[in-house]
Residue frames as qw, qx, qy, qz and C-alpha x, y, z in Angstrom:
[[0.642, -0.235, -0.666, -0.298, 13.05, -9.13, -19.66],
 [0.502, -0.580, 0.321, -0.556, 11.59, -9.34, -16.13],
 [0.581, 0.151, -0.791, 0.115, 13.10, -12.20, -14.13],
 [0.242, -0.257, 0.591, -0.725, 11.56, -11.43, -10.71],
 [0.200, -0.256, -0.945, -0.046, 9.44, -14.26, -9.37],
 [0.362, -0.648, -0.436, -0.509, 5.88, -13.62, -8.28],
 [0.672, -0.590, -0.371, 0.252, 6.80, -14.11, -4.62],
 [0.507, -0.165, -0.040, 0.845, 9.76, -11.75, -4.86],
 [0.030, 0.425, 0.329, 0.843, 7.70, -9.12, -6.74],
 [0.473, -0.707, -0.427, -0.307, 4.95, -9.12, -4.12],
 [0.663, -0.500, -0.253, 0.496, 7.51, -8.78, -1.36],
 [0.369, 0.052, 0.120, 0.920, 9.02, -5.82, -3.19],
 [0.188, -0.615, -0.422, -0.639, 5.60, -4.22, -3.54],
 [0.602, -0.712, -0.355, 0.068, 5.18, -4.43, 0.23],
 [0.606, -0.257, -0.059, 0.750, 8.66, -2.96, 0.64],
 [0.160, 0.359, 0.273, 0.878, 7.75, -0.04, -1.63],
 [0.395, -0.703, -0.403, -0.433, 4.63, 0.59, 0.44],
 [0.645, -0.493, -0.332, 0.481, 6.76, 0.82, 3.59],
 [0.360, -0.207, 0.062, 0.908, 8.25, 4.02, 2.14],
 [0.173, -0.099, -0.356, -0.913, 5.19, 5.25, 0.26],
 [0.445, 0.140, 0.565, -0.681, 1.67, 5.54, 1.60],
 [0.738, 0.484, 0.331, -0.333, 0.19, 4.71, -1.80],
 [0.236, -0.309, 0.712, 0.585, 1.33, 3.19, -5.09],
 [0.649, 0.444, -0.015, -0.617, -0.40, 3.08, -8.46],
 [0.883, 0.190, 0.427, 0.048, -0.84, 0.12, -10.78],
 [0.590, 0.793, -0.070, 0.132, 0.82, 2.12, -13.58],
 [0.111, -0.834, 0.523, -0.139, 3.88, 2.88, -11.45],
 [0.688, -0.319, 0.649, -0.057, 4.31, -0.78, -10.42],
 [0.847, 0.457, 0.272, 0.021, 3.80, -1.98, -13.98],
 [0.438, 0.842, -0.254, 0.185, 6.60, 0.26, -15.19],
 [0.375, -0.722, 0.558, -0.164, 8.78, -0.53, -12.15],
 [0.672, -0.208, 0.711, 0.000, 8.69, -4.28, -12.78],
 [0.169, 0.378, -0.672, -0.614, 8.26, -4.24, -16.58],
 [0.084, 0.232, 0.967, 0.061, 5.08, -6.33, -16.54],
 [0.168, -0.478, -0.565, -0.651, 1.45, -5.81, -17.50],
 [0.313, -0.292, 0.293, -0.855, -1.02, -3.86, -15.38],
 [0.831, -0.187, -0.326, -0.409, -3.23, -6.95, -15.36],
 [0.736, 0.023, -0.585, 0.341, -0.49, -8.91, -13.57],
 [0.120, 0.237, -0.442, 0.857, 0.03, -6.09, -11.08],
 [0.586, -0.299, -0.027, -0.753, -3.68, -6.01, -10.32],
 [0.872, -0.134, -0.462, -0.087, -3.56, -9.73, -9.59],
 [0.507, 0.139, -0.562, 0.639, -0.66, -9.13, -7.23],
 [0.156, -0.255, 0.299, -0.907, -2.49, -6.37, -5.38],
 [0.750, -0.250, -0.232, -0.567, -5.69, -8.37, -5.16],
 [0.816, -0.073, -0.545, 0.177, -3.79, -11.28, -3.66],
 [0.316, 0.160, -0.497, 0.792, -2.03, -9.03, -1.17],
 [0.433, -0.286, 0.094, -0.849, -5.36, -7.57, -0.17],
 [0.836, -0.197, -0.426, -0.283, -6.84, -11.07, 0.24],
 [0.725, -0.074, -0.515, 0.452, -4.02, -11.70, 2.70],
 [0.351, -0.905, -0.240, 0.028, -4.80, -8.41, 4.49],
 [0.658, -0.231, 0.063, 0.714, -1.39, -6.93, 3.62],
 [0.092, -0.021, 0.195, 0.976, -2.60, -3.96, 1.55],
 [0.345, 0.597, 0.559, -0.460, -5.83, -2.12, 0.85],
 [0.396, 0.329, 0.601, 0.611, -6.87, -1.74, -2.79],
 [0.152, 0.597, 0.146, -0.774, -7.79, 1.66, -4.20],
 [0.683, 0.643, 0.206, -0.277, -9.27, 2.51, -7.56],
 [0.583, 0.757, -0.295, -0.007, -5.89, 2.92, -9.25],
 [0.407, 0.493, -0.691, 0.337, -3.51, 1.01, -6.99],
 [0.731, -0.421, -0.522, 0.125, -3.11, 0.22, -3.30],
 [0.149, -0.786, 0.320, -0.508, -2.28, 1.79, 0.03],
 [0.315, 0.194, -0.841, 0.396, -0.50, 0.31, 2.99],
 [0.560, -0.541, -0.593, -0.203, -2.81, -1.22, 5.54],
 [0.265, -0.722, 0.296, -0.566, -3.21, 0.59, 8.86],
 [0.436, 0.137, -0.835, 0.306, -1.49, -1.40, 11.60],
 [0.626, -0.495, 0.062, -0.599, -3.76, -2.58, 14.37],
 [0.394, 0.227, -0.852, 0.259, -1.81, -4.80, 16.70],
 [0.497, -0.465, -0.726, 0.101, -3.22, -6.48, 19.78],
 [0.347, -0.676, -0.428, 0.490, -4.79, -3.80, 21.96],
 [0.202, -0.297, 0.171, 0.917, -3.90, -0.97, 19.59],
 [0.384, 0.724, 0.512, -0.256, -6.63, 1.19, 18.09],
 [0.337, 0.226, 0.398, 0.823, -6.64, 2.97, 14.77],
 [0.112, 0.378, 0.267, -0.879, -8.10, 6.48, 15.03],
 [0.490, 0.608, 0.603, -0.165, -11.47, 6.94, 13.32],
 [0.246, 0.840, -0.166, -0.454, -10.01, 9.74, 11.23],
 [0.071, -0.447, 0.816, 0.359, -7.57, 7.24, 9.68],
 [0.417, 0.226, 0.879, -0.044, -10.23, 4.56, 9.19],
 [0.445, 0.729, 0.291, -0.431, -12.30, 6.99, 7.13],
 [0.147, 0.694, -0.507, -0.490, -9.53, 7.05, 4.52],
 [0.102, -0.221, 0.948, 0.206, -9.74, 3.35, 3.66],
 [0.035, 0.281, 0.938, 0.201, -12.25, 1.46, 1.52],
 [0.226, 0.273, 0.254, -0.900, -14.56, 4.44, 1.35],
 [0.499, 0.118, -0.489, -0.706, -16.43, 3.27, -1.76],
 [0.440, -0.109, -0.891, -0.016, -17.00, -0.17, -0.26],
 [0.085, -0.260, -0.688, 0.672, -18.24, 1.28, 3.02],
 [0.350, 0.217, -0.019, -0.911, -20.69, 3.59, 1.23],
 [0.548, 0.030, -0.678, -0.489, -22.11, 0.66, -0.78],
 [0.349, -0.175, -0.878, 0.276, -22.39, -1.48, 2.38],
 [0.078, 0.229, 0.451, -0.859, -24.15, 1.37, 4.18],
 [0.475, 0.135, -0.265, -0.828, -26.72, 1.77, 1.40],
 [0.564, -0.045, -0.789, -0.241, -27.47, -1.96, 1.31],
 [0.252, -0.164, -0.805, 0.512, -27.65, -2.28, 5.07],
 [0.256, 0.139, 0.246, -0.925, -30.19, 0.56, 5.30],
 [0.559, 0.016, -0.517, -0.648, -32.49, -1.47, 3.02],
 [0.431, -0.140, -0.880, 0.144, -32.82, -4.06, 5.78],
 [0.014, 0.165, 0.529, -0.832, -34.52, -1.52, 8.08],
 [0.121, -0.570, -0.717, -0.383, -38.29, -1.06, 8.32],
 [0.214, -0.545, 0.037, -0.810, -40.35, 1.85, 9.65],
 [0.696, -0.564, 0.019, -0.444, -41.17, 1.70, 13.37],
 [0.889, -0.033, -0.370, 0.267, -38.22, -0.58, 14.18],
 [0.415, -0.866, 0.277, 0.024, -35.78, -0.07, 17.00],
 [0.857, 0.374, -0.190, 0.300, -32.22, -0.54, 15.77],
 [0.561, -0.730, 0.190, 0.341, -28.78, -0.29, 17.27],
 [0.629, 0.722, -0.166, 0.236, -25.97, 1.27, 15.26],
 [0.796, -0.408, 0.012, 0.446, -22.61, 0.31, 16.73],
 [0.068, -0.886, 0.240, 0.390, -19.83, 2.89, 16.47],
 [0.652, -0.078, 0.582, 0.479, -17.80, 2.70, 13.27],
 [0.065, 0.415, -0.361, -0.832, -17.14, 4.21, 9.88],
 [0.117, -0.141, -0.867, -0.464, -19.28, 1.64, 8.07],
 [0.103, -0.595, -0.768, 0.216, -22.21, 1.99, 10.44],
 [0.012, -0.539, -0.071, 0.839, -21.97, 5.76, 9.98],
 [0.113, 0.096, -0.636, -0.758, -22.74, 5.16, 6.29],
 [0.126, -0.469, -0.872, -0.064, -25.97, 3.42, 7.35],
 [0.096, -0.642, -0.434, 0.624, -26.95, 6.56, 9.29],
 [0.028, 0.398, -0.285, -0.871, -26.47, 8.60, 6.11],
 [0.205, -0.031, -0.786, -0.582, -29.03, 6.46, 4.18],
 [0.002, 0.378, 0.857, -0.350, -32.18, 6.75, 6.26],
 [0.163, 0.083, -0.119, -0.976, -34.03, 9.48, 4.30],
 [0.445, -0.192, -0.651, -0.584, -36.99, 7.27, 3.32],
 [0.421, -0.360, -0.796, 0.243, -37.90, 6.42, 6.93],
 [0.248, -0.674, -0.130, -0.683, -40.33, 8.41, 9.02],
 [0.684, -0.607, 0.177, -0.363, -40.38, 6.57, 12.35],
 [0.784, 0.179, -0.521, 0.285, -37.33, 4.89, 13.84],
 [0.571, -0.796, 0.189, -0.060, -35.86, 4.50, 17.28],
 [0.732, 0.493, -0.352, 0.313, -32.07, 4.39, 17.00],
 [0.690, -0.699, 0.148, 0.114, -29.70, 3.48, 19.82],
 [0.720, 0.538, -0.241, 0.367, -26.02, 4.18, 19.33],
 [0.676, -0.611, -0.034, 0.410, -22.80, 4.55, 21.25],
 [0.564, 0.175, 0.252, 0.767, -21.28, 6.79, 18.57],
 [0.039, -0.661, -0.171, 0.729, -21.15, 10.56, 18.91],
 [0.002, -0.251, 0.551, 0.796, -20.57, 10.87, 15.14],
 [0.090, -0.339, -0.876, -0.332, -23.64, 8.74, 14.31],
 [0.092, -0.674, -0.609, 0.408, -25.84, 10.67, 16.79],
 [0.019, -0.566, 0.083, 0.820, -24.85, 13.94, 15.19],
 [0.047, 0.041, -0.747, -0.662, -25.55, 12.56, 11.71],
 [0.088, -0.469, -0.877, -0.061, -29.00, 11.37, 12.82],
 [0.029, -0.570, -0.386, 0.724, -29.97, 14.80, 14.15],
 [0.067, 0.219, -0.397, -0.889, -30.29, 16.15, 10.61],
 [0.147, -0.323, -0.862, -0.361, -33.38, 14.01, 10.00],
 [0.218, -0.130, 0.240, -0.937, -35.23, 15.85, 12.73],
 [0.741, -0.139, -0.191, -0.629, -37.81, 13.06, 13.21],
 [0.744, 0.008, -0.664, 0.074, -36.19, 9.97, 14.74],
 [0.674, -0.716, 0.104, -0.148, -36.01, 8.97, 18.41],
 [0.589, 0.535, -0.498, 0.346, -32.25, 8.94, 19.13],
 [0.764, -0.642, 0.061, -0.031, -30.78, 7.33, 22.23],
 [0.453, 0.655, -0.512, 0.322, -27.10, 8.00, 22.80],
 [0.841, -0.354, -0.367, 0.183, -25.63, 5.62, 25.34],
 [0.269, -0.927, 0.236, -0.116, -23.82, 7.26, 28.24],
 [0.927, -0.125, 0.043, 0.352, -20.34, 6.40, 29.41],
 [0.297, -0.729, 0.277, 0.551, -16.85, 7.75, 28.91],
 [0.629, 0.746, -0.062, -0.210, -15.67, 8.75, 25.46],
 [0.785, -0.126, 0.391, 0.463, -13.01, 6.82, 23.59],
 [0.057, 0.773, -0.185, -0.604, -11.07, 9.45, 21.72],
 [0.194, -0.249, 0.793, 0.521, -9.88, 7.09, 18.97],
 [0.059, 0.320, 0.886, 0.332, -13.41, 6.06, 17.98],
 [0.278, -0.168, -0.002, -0.946, -15.62, 8.87, 19.28],
 [0.618, -0.295, -0.661, -0.307, -17.64, 6.16, 21.00],
 [0.486, -0.543, 0.350, -0.589, -19.16, 5.77, 24.45],
 [0.705, 0.036, -0.706, 0.051, -18.15, 2.72, 26.48],
 [0.085, 0.250, -0.687, 0.677, -18.01, 1.47, 30.04],
 [0.033, -0.299, -0.885, 0.354, -20.50, 0.60, 32.83],
 [0.276, 0.441, 0.257, -0.814, -22.76, 3.59, 32.20],
 [0.424, 0.302, -0.537, -0.664, -23.23, 2.67, 28.54],
 [0.290, -0.043, -0.953, -0.076, -23.93, -0.94, 29.46],
 [0.075, 0.335, 0.725, -0.597, -26.40, 0.05, 32.18],
 [0.384, 0.409, -0.025, -0.828, -28.34, 2.25, 29.77],
 [0.391, 0.213, -0.752, -0.486, -28.42, -0.46, 27.11],
 [0.039, -0.104, -0.967, 0.228, -29.98, -2.94, 29.59],
 [0.327, 0.372, 0.441, -0.748, -33.19, -0.90, 29.48],
 [0.543, 0.498, -0.200, -0.646, -33.90, -1.69, 25.86],
 [0.687, 0.106, 0.695, 0.183, -34.59, -4.45, 23.36],
 [0.228, 0.598, -0.322, -0.698, -34.07, -3.94, 19.64],
 [0.868, 0.409, 0.150, -0.238, -35.13, -5.43, 16.33],
 [0.833, 0.447, -0.064, 0.320, -31.76, -5.23, 14.60],
 [0.472, -0.755, 0.247, 0.383, -28.16, -4.60, 15.60],
 [0.685, 0.692, -0.122, 0.194, -25.76, -3.37, 12.92],
 [0.733, -0.595, 0.176, 0.278, -22.41, -4.38, 14.31],
 [0.377, 0.847, -0.376, 0.004, -19.25, -2.77, 12.99],
 [0.969, -0.160, 0.077, 0.170, -16.43, -5.31, 12.75],
 [0.079, -0.848, 0.497, 0.166, -12.70, -4.69, 13.22],
 [0.042, 0.402, -0.907, -0.119, -11.71, -8.36, 12.86],
 [0.863, 0.079, 0.099, -0.489, -13.72, -11.34, 11.58],
 [0.068, 0.414, -0.905, -0.068, -12.19, -14.77, 11.93],
 [0.747, -0.080, -0.440, -0.492, -14.29, -17.80, 10.98],
 [0.687, -0.072, -0.689, 0.221, -12.61, -20.03, 13.55],
 [0.384, -0.165, -0.540, 0.731, -12.15, -17.58, 16.40],
 [0.046, -0.788, -0.588, 0.175, -15.09, -15.22, 15.97],
 [0.200, 0.823, 0.117, 0.519, -15.35, -11.42, 15.83],
 [0.633, -0.457, -0.260, 0.568, -13.07, -9.23, 17.87],
 [0.126, 0.940, 0.051, 0.314, -11.91, -5.65, 18.45],
 [0.502, 0.386, -0.455, 0.626, -8.78, -4.01, 19.88],
 [0.171, -0.413, 0.372, -0.814, -10.58, -2.51, 22.93],
 [0.158, -0.147, -0.937, 0.275, -11.84, -4.57, 25.87],
 [0.230, 0.363, 0.470, -0.771, -14.60, -2.11, 26.87],
 [0.470, 0.315, -0.355, -0.744, -15.86, -1.91, 23.31],
 [0.354, 0.059, -0.917, -0.177, -15.95, -5.70, 23.13],
 [0.012, -0.257, -0.838, 0.481, -17.98, -5.97, 26.35],
 [0.369, 0.404, 0.189, -0.815, -20.50, -3.37, 25.17],
 [0.452, 0.264, -0.626, -0.578, -20.81, -5.20, 21.84],
 [0.188, -0.074, -0.974, 0.102, -21.56, -8.42, 23.72],
 [0.178, 0.386, 0.597, -0.680, -24.41, -6.61, 25.50],
 [0.415, 0.393, -0.224, -0.789, -25.72, -5.29, 22.19],
 [0.349, 0.121, -0.870, -0.326, -25.80, -8.79, 20.74],
 [0.058, -0.230, -0.910, 0.340, -27.78, -10.10, 23.70],
 [0.246, 0.468, 0.388, -0.755, -30.42, -7.34, 23.26],
 [0.359, 0.396, -0.405, -0.742, -30.97, -7.80, 19.48],
 [0.851, 0.228, 0.375, -0.290, -33.38, -10.12, 17.68],
 [0.840, 0.473, 0.120, 0.238, -31.12, -9.99, 14.62],
 [0.430, -0.705, 0.298, 0.479, -27.40, -9.29, 14.50],
 [0.700, 0.681, 0.135, 0.168, -26.07, -7.97, 11.18],
 [0.584, -0.488, 0.225, 0.608, -22.32, -7.54, 10.84],
 [0.486, 0.869, 0.074, 0.051, -21.23, -4.82, 8.42],
 [0.492, -0.642, 0.412, 0.419, -17.63, -4.78, 7.30],
 [0.547, 0.692, -0.386, -0.270, -15.52, -4.47, 4.16],
 [0.970, 0.122, -0.211, 0.011, -13.69, -7.58, 2.99],
 [0.372, 0.589, -0.548, 0.463, -10.31, -6.48, 4.48],
 [0.475, -0.520, 0.442, -0.555, -11.64, -7.32, 7.95],
 [0.979, -0.050, -0.053, -0.188, -11.80, -11.08, 7.31],
 [0.878, 0.143, -0.292, 0.352, -9.05, -13.49, 8.39],
 [0.124, 0.581, -0.391, 0.703, -8.05, -11.12, 11.21],
 [0.631, -0.528, -0.549, 0.148, -8.01, -11.41, 14.96],
 [0.011, -0.733, 0.203, -0.649, -7.90, -8.53, 17.43],
 [0.105, 0.309, -0.734, 0.595, -7.11, -8.41, 21.12],
 [0.372, 0.025, 0.603, -0.705, -10.63, -8.52, 22.64],
 [0.019, -0.223, -0.938, -0.264, -13.10, -11.30, 21.79],
 [0.428, -0.025, 0.026, -0.903, -16.72, -10.24, 21.09],
 [0.801, 0.107, 0.363, -0.463, -18.62, -13.33, 19.99],
 [0.473, -0.053, 0.821, 0.316, -18.38, -16.55, 18.01],
 [0.118, 0.054, -0.572, -0.810, -19.55, -16.50, 14.41],
 [0.181, -0.400, -0.879, -0.188, -22.76, -18.37, 15.29],
 [0.065, -0.608, -0.489, 0.623, -24.00, -15.26, 17.14],
 [0.114, 0.387, -0.286, -0.869, -24.06, -13.39, 13.80],
 [0.628, 0.445, 0.585, -0.256, -27.20, -13.84, 11.70],
 [0.635, 0.712, 0.241, 0.178, -26.05, -11.98, 8.56],
 [0.493, -0.426, 0.227, 0.724, -22.98, -10.35, 7.07],
 [0.473, 0.861, 0.188, 0.008, -22.97, -7.43, 4.60],
 [0.515, -0.524, 0.374, 0.567, -19.67, -6.91, 2.84],
 [0.373, 0.705, -0.297, -0.525, -18.14, -6.13, -0.58],
 [0.905, 0.368, -0.091, -0.192, -17.47, -8.31, -3.58],
 [0.352, 0.656, -0.647, 0.164, -13.78, -8.82, -2.80],
 [0.668, -0.390, 0.547, -0.320, -14.59, -11.33, -0.05],
 [0.082, 0.376, -0.891, -0.241, -12.93, -14.63, -0.92],
 [0.718, -0.043, -0.529, -0.450, -14.78, -17.74, -2.09],
 [0.464, -0.003, -0.806, 0.367, -13.38, -19.55, 0.94],
 [0.093, 0.056, 0.500, -0.859, -15.00, -17.12, 3.34],
 [0.581, 0.023, -0.226, -0.781, -18.27, -17.26, 1.39],
 [0.679, -0.021, -0.717, -0.157, -18.32, -21.04, 1.67],
 [0.325, -0.055, -0.750, 0.573, -17.52, -20.99, 5.39],
 [0.291, 0.021, 0.266, -0.919, -20.25, -18.44, 6.12],
 [0.687, -0.005, -0.411, -0.599, -22.77, -20.57, 4.25],
 [0.608, -0.017, -0.782, 0.136, -21.66, -23.64, 6.18],
 [0.150, -0.066, -0.625, 0.763, -22.03, -21.72, 9.44],
 [0.026, -0.668, -0.743, -0.022, -25.60, -20.74, 8.52],
 [0.121, -0.606, -0.120, 0.777, -24.76, -17.04, 8.25],
 [0.507, 0.761, 0.397, 0.073, -26.57, -15.16, 5.47],
 [0.453, -0.282, 0.261, 0.804, -24.17, -13.27, 3.20],
 [0.362, 0.867, 0.339, -0.056, -25.09, -10.11, 1.27],
 [0.586, -0.030, 0.246, 0.772, -22.73, -8.46, -1.21],
 [0.100, 0.844, 0.181, -0.495, -22.89, -4.69, -1.69]]
């Protein structure tokens, strides 16, 4: 008979993930001698607390992003891929022909770039080398890649040159990739230059749409970007908590679930 308390079991799950990149529901069920339903509840709660990332059959340890520390884009692509693809498809439906949009650098905004087949005329501004390369395959859009120096971890352009270029434009919609979304302290990112460029993007956009999977909520990174009231809409996945949903509604931010 299993005598481990819920709190102890969840602590042990985190301990197991320190030594293993990924664990399955089946393995944990057998390890603790409890049902898979209970294990799924454990993993869902640990994800809600931003301690693990859920996968289809289990969970993986969350990539560590301490103050001022970036996670390489190659690592970010491994996490929450299904959620990011769904968010990208939904976000693309907000775009209209002939609009000027900004796609901030990020793995979720890259998914938006992959879903623009139905459009004929768009002007797209981005600071992401990966997004610019993805957009080239359409062979019909006006693509503006902001200048600046390249951040190797994110393949993005930042700095005074990028900001100076951006000042020449206004845009209909900004799709802002989010590293950390905190209802009390706003949106933030590990990199100061990225944060400053994002602030400039927000000032140039008629509508600011944050795109992020649910693991990004209840986090705070090193560099502040903007308070929540600068965000007009959020597109995320269904795992976002009821508490966050209620707070977004109270703040007047439109919420869309992919």
